C-alpha positions in Angstrom: -13.3 7.4 -104.7 -10.5 8.2 -102.6 -7.6 5.9 -102.4 -8.7 4.5 -98.7 -12.0 3.8 -100.5 -10.4 2.0 -103.3 -8.4 -0.1 -101.3 -11.4 -1.3 -99.0 -13.5 -2.0 -102.4 -10.6 -3.8 -103.9 -11.7 -7.3 -102.5 -8.2 -8.5 -101.4 -8.0 -11.0 -98.5 -5.2 -11.2 -96.1 -4.3 -13.8 -94.2 -2.7 -13.3 -90.6 -0.7 -16.1 -90.3 0.0 -16.6 -86.4 -4.3 -16.0 -86.4 -4.5 -18.8 -89.0 -2.2 -21.3 -86.8 -3.5 -20.5 -83.8 -7.4 -21.5 -85.1 -6.5 -24.3 -87.0 -4.3 -25.8 -84.3 -7.3 -25.1 -82.1 -10.1 -27.0 -84.5 -7.3 -29.9 -85.2 -6.9 -30.4 -81.0 -10.7 -29.9 -80.7 -11.4 -32.3 -83.5 -8.8 -35.0 -82.5 -10.0 -34.7 -78.4 -13.9 -34.8 -79.9 -13.1 -37.9 -81.3 -11.3 -39.7 -78.4 -14.0 -38.7 -76.2 -17.1 -39.6 -78.1 -16.1 -43.3 -79.7 -18.1 -44.9 -77.6 -21.1 -42.8 -77.0 -22.8 -44.7 -80.1 -21.6 -48.1 -79.6 -24.6 -49.2 -77.7 -26.4 -50.5 -80.8 -26.1 -54.2 -81.9 -22.1 -55.7 -82.5 -23.2 -55.3 -86.5 -23.7 -52.1 -86.3 -21.1 -50.3 -83.5 -18.6 -50.2 -86.1 -20.3 -47.8 -87.9 -22.0 -45.6 -85.5 -18.6 -45.5 -83.0 -17.9 -42.9 -85.8 -21.4 -40.9 -85.3 -20.1 -37.8 -83.6 -16.7 -37.5 -85.1 -18.4 -37.2 -88.7 -21.1 -34.8 -87.3 -18.4 -32.9 -86.0 -16.1 -33.0 -89.4 -19.5 -31.5 -90.7 -19.8 -28.8 -87.9 -16.5 -28.1 -88.8 -16.8 -27.9 -93.1 -20.1 -25.7 -92.6 -18.3 -23.5 -90.4 -15.5 -22.7 -92.5 -17.9 -22.4 -95.6 -20.1 -19.8 -93.8 -17.0 -18.0 -92.4 -15.8 -17.7 -95.9 -18.8 -15.3 -97.0 -18.7 -13.7 -93.7 -14.9 -12.5 -94.3 -16.2 -11.0 -97.4 -18.6 -8.5 -96.2 -17.3 -5.5 -95.4 -17.2 -3.8 -91.8 -19.2 -0.6 -93.2 -22.2 -3.4 -93.8 -21.7 -5.0 -90.7 -22.2 -1.4 -89.2 -25.3 -0.5 -90.9 -27.1 -4.1 -89.9 -26.1 -4.5 -86.1 -29.1 -2.8 -84.8 -31.3 -5.3 -87.1 -29.1 -8.1 -86.5 -29.5 -7.6 -82.7 -33.4 -7.7 -83.1 -33.3 -10.7 -84.7 -31.4 -12.3 -82.1 -33.9 -11.4 -79.6 -36.9 -12.7 -81.7 -35.0 -15.9 -82.0 -34.4 -16.2 -78.3 -38.4 -15.4 -78.3 -39.3 -18.1 -81.1 -36.9 -21.1 -79.0 -39.0 -20.6 -76.3 -42.1 -21.7 -77.6 -40.3 -24.1 -80.7 -36.9 -25.2 -79.5 -35.5 -28.7 -78.8 -35.1 -29.6 -75.1 -32.2 -31.5 -73.9 -31.1 -32.2 -70.4 -34.0 -29.4 -69.0 -33.1 -26.6 -71.0 -34.6 -25.2 -74.3 -31.6 -23.8 -76.4 -31.7 -25.1 -79.5 -33.3 -24.7 -82.6 -33.4 -28.1 -85.0 -32.8 -26.6 -88.6 -32.0 -29.2 -91.5 -31.1 -31.8 -89.1 -28.4 -29.1 -87.7 -29.2 -28.1 -84.1 -28.4 -24.1 -83.8 -27.9 -22.7 -80.3 -29.6 -19.3 -79.9 -27.6 -18.1 -77.5 -24.2 -18.4 -79.8 -26.0 -16.1 -82.5 -27.0 -13.7 -79.8 -23.4 -13.3 -78.2 -22.3 -12.7 -82.3 -24.9 -10.0 -82.7 -23.9 -8.3 -79.4 -20.5 -8.1 -80.4 -21.2 -6.5 -83.4 -24.4 -4.2 -82.0 -22.0 -3.1 -79.0 -19.3 -2.0 -81.6 -21.8 0.0 -83.6 -23.1 1.7 -80.1 -19.7 2.7 -78.4 -18.6 3.9 -81.9 -21.7 6.4 -82.1 -22.1 6.9 -78.1 -18.2 6.9 -77.1 -18.6 10.5 -75.5 -21.9 9.7 -73.9 -20.3 6.7 -72.4 -17.1 8.4 -71.0 -19.3 11.8 -69.5 -22.5 10.1 -68.0 -23.8 7.5 -66.5 -27.2 7.4 -69.0 -24.8 6.2 -71.5 -23.8 3.1 -70.1 -27.0 2.0 -69.0 -28.9 3.0 -72.3 -27.4 -0.2 -74.3 -27.7 -2.6 -71.0 -31.3 -2.1 -70.9 -31.5 -3.7 -74.2 -29.2 -6.2 -73.4 -31.3 -6.9 -70.2 -34.0 -8.4 -72.2 -31.8 -10.8 -73.9 -30.4 -12.1 -70.6 -34.0 -12.4 -69.4 -35.2 -14.6 -72.2 -31.8 -16.3 -71.5 -32.6 -17.2 -68.2 -36.0 -18.8 -69.6 -34.3 -21.1 -71.3 -32.5 -21.5 -68.9 -28.8 -20.2 -69.7 -27.5 -18.2 -67.0 -23.7 -18.8 -68.5 -24.6 -17.2 -71.7 -26.6 -14.3 -69.9 -23.4 -13.7 -68.1 -21.2 -13.7 -71.5 -23.2 -11.1 -73.2 -22.5 -8.7 -70.2 -19.7 -8.9 -70.0 -19.1 -8.2 -73.6 -21.2 -5.5 -73.2 -19.3 -4.0 -69.9 -15.8 -4.8 -71.4 -16.1 -3.0 -74.5 -17.9 0.3 -72.8 -14.8 0.2 -70.3 -12.6 0.3 -73.3 -14.7 3.0 -75.0 -13.3 5.0 -71.8 -16.2 4.8 -69.7 -15.1 6.5 -65.9 -14.2 4.0 -63.2 -16.1 5.2 -60.8 -19.5 4.9 -62.6 -18.4 2.0 -64.1 -17.5 0.1 -60.8 -20.7 0.8 -59.6 -22.5 -0.4 -62.5 -20.3 -4.0 -62.2 -21.1 -3.7 -58.1 -25.0 -3.8 -59.2 -24.5 -6.6 -61.7 -22.9 -8.4 -59.6 -25.2 -8.3 -56.8 -28.3 -9.0 -59.1 -26.4 -12.2 -60.5 -26.1 -13.3 -56.9 -29.6 -12.7 -56.6 -30.3 -14.8 -59.5 -28.4 -17.8 -57.8 -29.5 -17.3 -54.5 -33.5 -17.8 -55.4 -32.8 -20.5 -57.8 -32.5 -24.0 -56.0 -30.4 -25.7 -58.9 -27.9 -22.7 -59.3 -27.3 -22.4 -55.0 -26.5 -26.4 -55.2 -24.3 -25.9 -58.3 -22.4 -23.1 -56.3 -22.2 -25.1 -53.1 -20.9 -28.1 -54.6 -18.3 -25.9 -56.2 -17.0 -25.2 -52.8 -17.4 -28.6 -51.2 -17.9 -31.4 -54.0 -17.6 -34.0 -51.5 -20.6 -33.0 -49.7 -22.6 -34.8 -52.4 -20.3 -37.0 -54.2 -23.1 -38.7 -56.0 -25.1 -36.1 -57.3 -24.2 -32.2 -57.2 -20.5 -33.1 -56.5 -20.5 -36.1 -59.4 -19.1 -33.5 -62.4 -16.4 -31.6 -60.4 -14.9 -34.4 -58.8 -14.7 -36.6 -62.2 -13.2 -33.6 -63.5 -10.6 -33.1 -61.1 -9.8 -37.4 -61.1 -9.4 -36.5 -65.0 -7.0 -33.6 -64.2 -5.0 -36.1 -61.2 -4.6 -38.9 -63.8 -3.2 -36.9 -66.7 -0.2 -35.8 -64.5 2.4 -34.2 -66.6 2.6 -36.5 -69.6 -1.0 -37.8 -69.7 -2.0 -41.4 -69.6 -1.9 -41.3 -73.9 -4.3 -40.1 -76.1 -7.3 -42.5 -76.2 -6.3 -44.3 -73.0 -8.3 -41.8 -70.7 -11.3 -43.6 -68.5 -12.8 -40.8 -67.0 -14.9 -39.9 -70.4 -16.3 -43.6 -70.4 -19.8 -42.6 -68.6 -17.8 -40.9 -65.7 -17.5 -37.9 -66.8 -20.7 -36.3 -67.7 -20.8 -34.5 -71.6 -17.0 -35.3 -72.0 -17.4 -34.2 -75.6 -18.8 -30.8 -74.9 -18.5 -29.1 -72.0 -15.6 -31.2 -70.1 -13.7 -31.4 -72.8 -10.7 -29.7 -71.5 -10.7 -32.4 -68.6 -10.5 -35.1 -71.4 -7.7 -32.8 -72.8 -5.7 -32.8 -69.1 -6.2 -36.7 -68.6 -4.7 -37.7 -71.9 -2.5 -35.0 -72.8 -1.6 -34.3 -69.2 0.2 -30.4 -67.9 1.5 -29.9 -71.4 -1.5 -30.6 -73.1 -3.2 -28.2 -71.0 -0.7 -25.5 -71.1 -0.7 -25.9 -74.9 -4.3 -25.1 -75.3 -4.2 -21.9 -72.3 -1.5 -20.3 -74.6 -3.1 -21.0 -77.8 -6.4 -19.2 -76.1 -3.6 -16.6 -75.0 -2.4 -16.0 -78.4 -6.0 -16.1 -80.0 -7.3 -13.1 -77.7 -3.4 -11.1 -78.0 -3.7 -11.2 -81.6 -7.8 -9.9 -81.5 -6.2 -7.2 -79.6 -3.3 -6.5 -81.6 -6.1 -6.5 -84.4 -8.1 -4.0 -82.4 -5.3 -1.5 -81.4 -4.2 -1.4 -85.4 -7.9 -0.6 -86.3 -7.7 2.2 -83.7 -4.7 3.8 -84.9 -6.1 4.0 -88.7 -8.8 5.4 -87.7 -11.6 2.8 -88.0 -13.3 2.6 -84.6 -15.8 0.4 -85.2 -13.6 -2.3 -86.7 -11.6 -2.2 -83.7 -14.4 -2.4 -81.2 -15.5 -5.3 -82.9 -11.8 -6.9 -82.6 -12.3 -6.0 -78.6 -15.4 -7.7 -78.3 -14.6 -10.9 -79.9 -11.4 -11.3 -77.8 -13.7 -10.7 -74.8 -15.7 -13.1 -75.9 -13.2 -15.6 -76.6 -11.0 -14.7 -73.9 -13.9 -15.2 -71.5 -15.6 -18.3 -72.4 -12.5 -20.0 -72.6 -11.9 -19.0 -69.0 -15.1 -19.9 -67.9 -15.3 -23.4 -69.6 -11.4 -23.9 -68.1 -12.0 -22.9 -65.1 -15.6 -24.8 -64.3 -13.0 -27.6 -65.4 -10.2 -27.1 -63.0 -12.5 -26.7 -60.4 -11.8 -23.1 -60.0 -15.4 -21.5 -61.3 -19.1 -23.2 -60.5 -20.6 -25.7 -63.0 -21.7 -23.7 -66.2 -22.7 -25.1 -69.6 -20.2 -23.2 -71.6 -18.4 -24.6 -74.4 -14.9 -24.6 -75.5 -14.5 -22.1 -77.9 -13.3 -23.9 -81.6 -12.6 -27.1 -79.7 -16.2 -28.7 -77.8 -18.4 -30.5 -79.8 -21.6 -29.1 -81.0 -22.8 -27.5 -84.4 -24.3 -24.0 -83.6 -21.4 -23.2 -81.6 -19.1 -24.2 -83.9 -20.1 -22.5 -87.1 -20.7 -19.5 -85.0 -17.3 -19.3 -83.7 -15.8 -19.8 -86.9 -18.0 -17.0 -88.3 -16.6 -14.5 -85.4 -12.9 -15.8 -86.4 -14.1 -14.9 -90.2 -15.1 -11.7 -88.9 -11.7 -11.1 -86.7 -9.8 -11.7 -90.5 -12.0 -9.1 -91.9 -11.2 -6.3 -89.3 -7.3 -7.2 -90.4 -8.1 -7.3 -93.9 -9.5 -3.4 -93.9 -6.6 -2.5 -91.2 -4.3 -3.5 -93.7 -5.5 -2.8 -96.8 -6.1 0.7 -95.0 -2.4 1.2 -93.9 -1.0 0.2 -97.6 -3.3 2.8 -99.1 -1.9 5.4 -97.4 1.4 4.7 -98.1 2.8 7.8 -100.0 3.1 7.4 -103.8 6.7 7.0 -105.0 7.6 10.5 -106.6 9.8 9.2 -109.6 8.8 6.2 -111.5 11.8 4.1 -113.1 11.6 4.9 -116.7 11.8 1.7 -119.0 14.8 0.9 -121.1 15.0 1.4 -124.7 16.3 -1.0 -126.7 
């Protein structure tokens, strides 16, 4: 076994101080804001029971974070070569779960996206996103030349992703379908796809997405209400108007932690999809800029780790890190864009912050996978350092 393989088999784990700091800050801010935005949700019972009920969501979210960290610990110990081996099976398993959830899933607000396992709801689309990153990293690593030279190299993985997208649309979950396609196309672009072919493919995907919006009345209503929410302020434009009111009330410093009014049944799903609006109202512009900066640092760190892996010759690990960075960045951008009225309403959570068991646990696992890439790259770089030519001699008494 050469020095490089011995280094990877040593089992050492290297913390990335910036990545740890950013993720801990996002988890802490998210938990505090979920608590602030959900204390009133379970207080509808009797006065005697309400003292316990108000802590229902915060306790559940704490359990989600704890489970996510436990799972992350084990994910971070799995070598990247093992992830490369199981990547196709992982994606196939994700497709099978998308079929299962259509028949045995839990319906919430008209969408069947969750499987209930031991009292914990797992959003299958989050598992598929995770699997999509690992699968695409393997595909790009093995077919990089084909991606650069032929259009078929670009289309081949998208055929499999189109099956996942159709299953997601049946839930329906248009937002997650867009996310996995962005992950796939972003990774192929970074692999060196020809600009002309990539632009043509992007145009085709955009046209298909536009058609899906046009033929589905509820999606079309979301687009029209996004363009002018005041046309129907009590129905289709209600969410966006309340979110904008929250941003307006927050101003520079915010109204203070716990002092927001929009979360009190004015802003739907304040602890999940519209958590960013609660942050804007209670922490103000400074809180908004702090959260945006933390996500920017997370994406930058993911890409920095990817570049380091690429230089070390670990292309699979590099593309995993690139894919995770695209996932974190795009999903955070969509969530914040929806809250600020820049994008039509979509049901995507804010990574590492929004309430939700499945989303939180999978995001923790995704960050752990990024830590694993960093650890292996650090070990490889350490193993390739030249050994000292002369060893110090021990002193003889």
